[in-house]
Jmol script that loads the backbone (N, CA, C; Angstrom):
load data "model"
ATOM      1  N   MET A   1       7.488 -16.186 -37.922  1.00  0.00           N
ATOM      2  CA  MET A   1       8.212 -15.020 -37.492  1.00  0.00           C
ATOM      3  C   MET A   1       8.178 -14.905 -35.978  1.00  0.00           C
ATOM      4  N   ALA A   2       9.276 -14.485 -35.417  1.00  0.00           N
ATOM      5  CA  ALA A   2       9.350 -14.282 -33.973  1.00  0.00           C
ATOM      6  C   ALA A   2       8.736 -12.936 -33.621  1.00  0.00           C
ATOM      7  N   LYS A   3       7.999 -12.920 -32.540  1.00  0.00           N
ATOM      8  CA  LYS A   3       7.349 -11.698 -32.110  1.00  0.00           C
ATOM      9  C   LYS A   3       8.260 -10.973 -31.127  1.00  0.00           C
ATOM     10  N   GLY A   4       8.589  -9.704 -31.402  1.00  0.00           N
ATOM     11  CA  GLY A   4       9.473  -8.930 -30.532  1.00  0.00           C
ATOM     12  C   GLY A   4       8.726  -8.396 -29.322  1.00  0.00           C
ATOM     13  N   LYS A   5       9.431  -7.630 -28.507  1.00  0.00           N
ATOM     14  CA  LYS A   5       8.799  -7.028 -27.342  1.00  0.00           C
ATOM     15  C   LYS A   5       7.808  -5.965 -27.801  1.00  0.00           C
ATOM     16  N   GLU A   6       6.633  -6.006 -27.232  1.00  0.00           N
ATOM     17  CA  GLU A   6       5.610  -5.040 -27.595  1.00  0.00           C
ATOM     18  C   GLU A   6       5.908  -3.694 -26.940  1.00  0.00           C
ATOM     19  N   VAL A   7       5.507  -2.627 -27.624  1.00  0.00           N
ATOM     20  CA  VAL A   7       5.752  -1.286 -27.095  1.00  0.00           C
ATOM     21  C   VAL A   7       4.765  -0.980 -25.976  1.00  0.00           C
ATOM     22  N   ARG A   8       3.490  -1.283 -26.191  1.00  0.00           N
ATOM     23  CA  ARG A   8       2.475  -1.032 -25.165  1.00  0.00           C
ATOM     24  C   ARG A   8       2.294  -2.296 -24.326  1.00  0.00           C
ATOM     25  N   VAL A   9       2.440  -2.135 -23.016  1.00  0.00           N
ATOM     26  CA  VAL A   9       2.327  -3.280 -22.112  1.00  0.00           C
ATOM     27  C   VAL A   9       1.204  -3.026 -21.112  1.00  0.00           C
ATOM     28  N   ARG A  10       0.603  -4.101 -20.628  1.00  0.00           N
ATOM     29  CA  ARG A  10      -0.449  -4.025 -19.627  1.00  0.00           C
ATOM     30  C   ARG A  10       0.186  -3.939 -18.243  1.00  0.00           C
ATOM     31  N   VAL A  11      -0.281  -3.010 -17.414  1.00  0.00           N
ATOM     32  CA  VAL A  11       0.244  -2.848 -16.059  1.00  0.00           C
ATOM     33  C   VAL A  11      -0.912  -2.860 -15.069  1.00  0.00           C
ATOM     34  N   ILE A  12      -0.622  -3.241 -13.832  1.00  0.00           N
ATOM     35  CA  ILE A  12      -1.606  -3.251 -12.754  1.00  0.00           C
ATOM     36  C   ILE A  12      -1.202  -2.180 -11.747  1.00  0.00           C
ATOM     37  N   LEU A  13      -2.154  -1.294 -11.419  1.00  0.00           N
ATOM     38  CA  LEU A  13      -1.920  -0.248 -10.444  1.00  0.00           C
ATOM     39  C   LEU A  13      -2.592  -0.653  -9.133  1.00  0.00           C
ATOM     40  N   GLU A  14      -1.859  -0.528  -8.021  1.00  0.00           N
ATOM     41  CA  GLU A  14      -2.363  -0.938  -6.713  1.00  0.00           C
ATOM     42  C   GLU A  14      -2.307   0.232  -5.741  1.00  0.00           C
ATOM     43  N   CYS A  15      -3.314   0.350  -4.903  1.00  0.00           N
ATOM     44  CA  CYS A  15      -3.407   1.444  -3.931  1.00  0.00           C
ATOM     45  C   CYS A  15      -2.275   1.337  -2.902  1.00  0.00           C
ATOM     46  N   THR A  16      -1.552   2.432  -2.710  1.00  0.00           N
ATOM     47  CA  THR A  16      -0.451   2.416  -1.743  1.00  0.00           C
ATOM     48  C   THR A  16      -0.976   2.564  -0.325  1.00  0.00           C
ATOM     49  N   CYS A  17      -2.095   3.209  -0.147  1.00  0.00           N
ATOM     50  CA  CYS A  17      -2.667   3.424   1.183  1.00  0.00           C
ATOM     51  C   CYS A  17      -3.149   2.104   1.787  1.00  0.00           C
ATOM     52  N   CYS A  18      -3.831   1.283   1.008  1.00  0.00           N
ATOM     53  CA  CYS A  18      -4.347  -0.002   1.496  1.00  0.00           C
ATOM     54  C   CYS A  18      -3.212  -0.972   1.813  1.00  0.00           C
ATOM     55  N   VAL A  19      -2.158  -0.947   1.011  1.00  0.00           N
ATOM     56  CA  VAL A  19      -1.045  -1.876   1.187  1.00  0.00           C
ATOM     57  C   VAL A  19      -0.248  -1.520   2.435  1.00  0.00           C
ATOM     58  N   ARG A  20      -0.021  -0.223   2.656  1.00  0.00           N
ATOM     59  CA  ARG A  20       0.807   0.216   3.767  1.00  0.00           C
ATOM     60  C   ARG A  20       0.206  -0.100   5.130  1.00  0.00           C
ATOM     61  N   LYS A  21      -1.010   0.358   5.361  1.00  0.00           N
ATOM     62  CA  LYS A  21      -1.594   0.211   6.688  1.00  0.00           C
ATOM     63  C   LYS A  21      -2.523  -0.976   6.800  1.00  0.00           C
ATOM     64  N   GLY A  22      -2.508  -1.852   5.796  1.00  0.00           N
ATOM     65  CA  GLY A  22      -3.451  -2.960   5.800  1.00  0.00           C
ATOM     66  C   GLY A  22      -4.787  -2.466   5.279  1.00  0.00           C
ATOM     67  N   VAL A  23      -5.703  -3.325   5.177  1.00  0.00           N
ATOM     68  CA  VAL A  23      -7.006  -2.969   4.637  1.00  0.00           C
ATOM     69  C   VAL A  23      -7.894  -2.450   5.754  1.00  0.00           C
ATOM     70  N   ASN A  24      -8.807  -1.541   5.407  1.00  0.00           N
ATOM     71  CA  ASN A  24      -9.752  -1.034   6.404  1.00  0.00           C
ATOM     72  C   ASN A  24     -10.506  -2.190   7.032  1.00  0.00           C
ATOM     73  N   LYS A  25     -10.871  -2.035   8.280  1.00  0.00           N
ATOM     74  CA  LYS A  25     -11.557  -3.122   8.972  1.00  0.00           C
ATOM     75  C   LYS A  25     -12.966  -3.337   8.433  1.00  0.00           C
ATOM     76  N   LYS A  26     -13.568  -2.297   7.849  1.00  0.00           N
ATOM     77  CA  LYS A  26     -14.923  -2.411   7.313  1.00  0.00           C
ATOM     78  C   LYS A  26     -14.954  -3.241   6.042  1.00  0.00           C
ATOM     79  N   SER A  27     -13.949  -3.082   5.188  1.00  0.00           N
ATOM     80  CA  SER A  27     -13.970  -3.758   3.892  1.00  0.00           C
ATOM     81  C   SER A  27     -12.746  -4.650   3.738  1.00  0.00           C
ATOM     82  N   THR A  28     -12.841  -5.599   2.833  1.00  0.00           N
ATOM     83  CA  THR A  28     -11.718  -6.481   2.563  1.00  0.00           C
ATOM     84  C   THR A  28     -11.263  -6.273   1.136  1.00  0.00           C
ATOM     85  N   GLY A  29      -9.978  -6.401   0.906  1.00  0.00           N
ATOM     86  CA  GLY A  29      -9.449  -6.284  -0.442  1.00  0.00           C
ATOM     87  C   GLY A  29      -8.574  -5.065  -0.614  1.00  0.00           C
ATOM     88  N   ILE A  30      -7.953  -4.999  -1.778  1.00  0.00           N
ATOM     89  CA  ILE A  30      -7.074  -3.902  -2.147  1.00  0.00           C
ATOM     90  C   ILE A  30      -7.534  -3.384  -3.497  1.00  0.00           C
ATOM     91  N   SER A  31      -7.577  -2.063  -3.626  1.00  0.00           N
ATOM     92  CA  SER A  31      -8.020  -1.442  -4.872  1.00  0.00           C
ATOM     93  C   SER A  31      -6.948  -1.626  -5.949  1.00  0.00           C
ATOM     94  N   ARG A  32      -7.353  -2.162  -7.102  1.00  0.00           N
ATOM     95  CA  ARG A  32      -6.433  -2.362  -8.219  1.00  0.00           C
ATOM     96  C   ARG A  32      -7.086  -1.912  -9.513  1.00  0.00           C
ATOM     97  N   TYR A  33      -6.296  -1.309 -10.385  1.00  0.00           N
ATOM     98  CA  TYR A  33      -6.730  -0.895 -11.706  1.00  0.00           C
ATOM     99  C   TYR A  33      -5.813  -1.526 -12.739  1.00  0.00           C
ATOM    100  N   ILE A  34      -6.341  -1.829 -13.918  1.00  0.00           N
ATOM    101  CA  ILE A  34      -5.543  -2.352 -15.024  1.00  0.00           C
ATOM    102  C   ILE A  34      -5.534  -1.297 -16.117  1.00  0.00           C
ATOM    103  N   THR A  35      -4.349  -0.971 -16.626  1.00  0.00           N
ATOM    104  CA  THR A  35      -4.209   0.015 -17.679  1.00  0.00           C
ATOM    105  C   THR A  35      -3.036  -0.376 -18.573  1.00  0.00           C
ATOM    106  N   GLN A  36      -2.740   0.466 -19.560  1.00  0.00           N
ATOM    107  CA  GLN A  36      -1.614   0.224 -20.454  1.00  0.00           C
ATOM    108  C   GLN A  36      -0.662   1.406 -20.404  1.00  0.00           C
ATOM    109  N   LYS A  37       0.610   1.133 -20.680  1.00  0.00           N
ATOM    110  CA  LYS A  37       1.585   2.210 -20.780  1.00  0.00           C
ATOM    111  C   LYS A  37       2.532   1.924 -21.936  1.00  0.00           C
ATOM    112  N   ASN A  38       3.126   2.968 -22.458  1.00  0.00           N
ATOM    113  CA  ASN A  38       4.102   2.849 -23.532  1.00  0.00           C
ATOM    114  C   ASN A  38       5.472   2.638 -22.900  1.00  0.00           C
ATOM    115  N   ARG A  39       6.083   1.523 -23.191  1.00  0.00           N
ATOM    116  CA  ARG A  39       7.357   1.153 -22.569  1.00  0.00           C
ATOM    117  C   ARG A  39       8.478   2.130 -22.932  1.00  0.00           C
ATOM    118  N   HIS A  40       8.458   2.682 -24.153  1.00  0.00           N
ATOM    119  CA  HIS A  40       9.525   3.594 -24.587  1.00  0.00           C
ATOM    120  C   HIS A  40       9.402   4.966 -23.930  1.00  0.00           C
ATOM    121  N   ASN A  41       8.191   5.472 -23.763  1.00  0.00           N
ATOM    122  CA  ASN A  41       8.000   6.802 -23.178  1.00  0.00           C
ATOM    123  C   ASN A  41       8.070   6.780 -21.657  1.00  0.00           C
ATOM    124  N   THR A  42       7.596   5.716 -21.029  1.00  0.00           N
ATOM    125  CA  THR A  42       7.558   5.613 -19.566  1.00  0.00           C
ATOM    126  C   THR A  42       8.299   4.347 -19.159  1.00  0.00           C
ATOM    127  N   SER A  43       9.589   4.483 -18.962  1.00  0.00           N
ATOM    128  CA  SER A  43      10.394   3.300 -18.635  1.00  0.00           C
ATOM    129  C   SER A  43      10.326   2.953 -17.147  1.00  0.00           C
ATOM    130  N   ASN A  44      10.125   3.973 -16.288  1.00  0.00           N
ATOM    131  CA  ASN A  44      10.061   3.687 -14.852  1.00  0.00           C
ATOM    132  C   ASN A  44       8.631   3.348 -14.441  1.00  0.00           C
ATOM    133  N   ARG A  45       8.433   3.064 -13.167  1.00  0.00           N
ATOM    134  CA  ARG A  45       7.114   2.645 -12.674  1.00  0.00           C
ATOM    135  C   ARG A  45       6.111   3.794 -12.739  1.00  0.00           C
ATOM    136  N   LEU A  46       4.880   3.448 -13.075  1.00  0.00           N
ATOM    137  CA  LEU A  46       3.810   4.420 -13.250  1.00  0.00           C
ATOM    138  C   LEU A  46       3.119   4.695 -11.920  1.00  0.00           C
ATOM    139  N   GLU A  47       2.796   5.977 -11.639  1.00  0.00           N
ATOM    140  CA  GLU A  47       2.051   6.381 -10.449  1.00  0.00           C
ATOM    141  C   GLU A  47       0.937   7.313 -10.873  1.00  0.00           C
ATOM    142  N   LEU A  48      -0.287   6.995 -10.479  1.00  0.00           N
ATOM    143  CA  LEU A  48      -1.439   7.831 -10.806  1.00  0.00           C
ATOM    144  C   LEU A  48      -2.326   7.982  -9.579  1.00  0.00           C
ATOM    145  N   ARG A  49      -3.015   9.137  -9.490  1.00  0.00           N
ATOM    146  CA  ARG A  49      -4.017   9.323  -8.436  1.00  0.00           C
ATOM    147  C   ARG A  49      -5.335   8.778  -8.948  1.00  0.00           C
ATOM    148  N   LYS A  50      -5.833   7.739  -8.275  1.00  0.00           N
ATOM    149  CA  LYS A  50      -7.091   7.096  -8.661  1.00  0.00           C
ATOM    150  C   LYS A  50      -7.970   6.984  -7.418  1.00  0.00           C
ATOM    151  N   PHE A  51      -9.259   6.727  -7.639  1.00  0.00           N
ATOM    152  CA  PHE A  51     -10.181   6.568  -6.518  1.00  0.00           C
ATOM    153  C   PHE A  51     -10.087   5.154  -5.975  1.00  0.00           C
ATOM    154  N   CYS A  52      -9.891   5.036  -4.674  1.00  0.00           N
ATOM    155  CA  CYS A  52      -9.833   3.741  -4.002  1.00  0.00           C
ATOM    156  C   CYS A  52     -11.200   3.447  -3.406  1.00  0.00           C
ATOM    157  N   ARG A  53     -11.799   2.357  -3.816  1.00  0.00           N
ATOM    158  CA  ARG A  53     -13.133   1.999  -3.325  1.00  0.00           C
ATOM    159  C   ARG A  53     -13.107   1.519  -1.881  1.00  0.00           C
ATOM    160  N   HIS A  54     -11.948   1.125  -1.387  1.00  0.00           N
ATOM    161  CA  HIS A  54     -11.844   0.626  -0.018  1.00  0.00           C
ATOM    162  C   HIS A  54     -11.514   1.744   0.976  1.00  0.00           C
ATOM    163  N   CYS A  55     -10.755   2.745   0.538  1.00  0.00           N
ATOM    164  CA  CYS A  55     -10.433   3.899   1.389  1.00  0.00           C
ATOM    165  C   CYS A  55     -11.475   5.009   1.251  1.00  0.00           C
ATOM    166  N   TYR A  56     -12.293   4.957   0.197  1.00  0.00           N
ATOM    167  CA  TYR A  56     -13.308   5.963  -0.110  1.00  0.00           C
ATOM    168  C   TYR A  56     -12.710   7.350  -0.340  1.00  0.00           C
ATOM    169  N   LYS A  57     -11.526   7.408  -1.000  1.00  0.00           N
ATOM    170  CA  LYS A  57     -10.903   8.690  -1.344  1.00  0.00           C
ATOM    171  C   LYS A  57      -9.896   8.470  -2.466  1.00  0.00           C
ATOM    172  N   HIS A  58      -9.401   9.565  -3.038  1.00  0.00           N
ATOM    173  CA  HIS A  58      -8.389   9.483  -4.089  1.00  0.00           C
ATOM    174  C   HIS A  58      -7.019   9.273  -3.450  1.00  0.00           C
ATOM    175  N   THR A  59      -6.305   8.251  -3.880  1.00  0.00           N
ATOM    176  CA  THR A  59      -4.985   7.943  -3.343  1.00  0.00           C
ATOM    177  C   THR A  59      -4.038   7.643  -4.503  1.00  0.00           C
ATOM    178  N   ILE A  60      -2.760   7.539  -4.201  1.00  0.00           N
ATOM    179  CA  ILE A  60      -1.762   7.219  -5.212  1.00  0.00           C
ATOM    180  C   ILE A  60      -1.767   5.715  -5.455  1.00  0.00           C
ATOM    181  N   HIS A  61      -1.862   5.342  -6.704  1.00  0.00           N
ATOM    182  CA  HIS A  61      -1.805   3.936  -7.119  1.00  0.00           C
ATOM    183  C   HIS A  61      -0.502   3.729  -7.889  1.00  0.00           C
ATOM    184  N   ARG A  62       0.291   2.746  -7.483  1.00  0.00           N
ATOM    185  CA  ARG A  62       1.586   2.466  -8.113  1.00  0.00           C
ATOM    186  C   ARG A  62       1.537   1.172  -8.894  1.00  0.00           C
ATOM    187  N   GLU A  63       2.377   1.113  -9.893  1.00  0.00           N
ATOM    188  CA  GLU A  63       2.488  -0.094 -10.732  1.00  0.00           C
ATOM    189  C   GLU A  63       3.152  -1.211  -9.934  1.00  0.00           C
ATOM    190  N   ILE A  64       2.607  -2.420 -10.053  1.00  0.00           N
ATOM    191  CA  ILE A  64       3.189  -3.593  -9.391  1.00  0.00           C
ATOM    192  C   ILE A  64       3.612  -4.589 -10.436  1.00  0.00           C
ATOM    193  N   LYS A  65       4.431  -5.560 -10.032  1.00  0.00           N
ATOM    194  CA  LYS A  65       4.834  -6.633 -10.930  1.00  0.00           C
ATOM    195  C   LYS A  65       3.675  -7.568 -11.161  1.00  0.00           C
ATOM    196  N   GLU A  66       3.625  -8.152 -12.338  1.00  0.00           N
ATOM    197  CA  GLU A  66       2.579  -9.139 -12.655  1.00  0.00           C
ATOM    198  C   GLU A  66       2.989 -10.503 -12.226  1.00  0.00           C
TER     199      GLU A  66
END
end "model"
wireframe off; spacefill off
backbone 0.3
color backbone group
């Protein structure tokens, strides 16, 4: 049997603050979270406020392409 498109998909959320201004000089890297979303309920890109370990504050994390 052929497997159809799954309803729940894995998405990667990336910090918008780290990407925009580059990474802080003290630390290296970009804060990323992995989560799932329902493709039927949330068709557009996901945005959540999460804690960024590199900025040391809560920032907006947006969904990126895999």
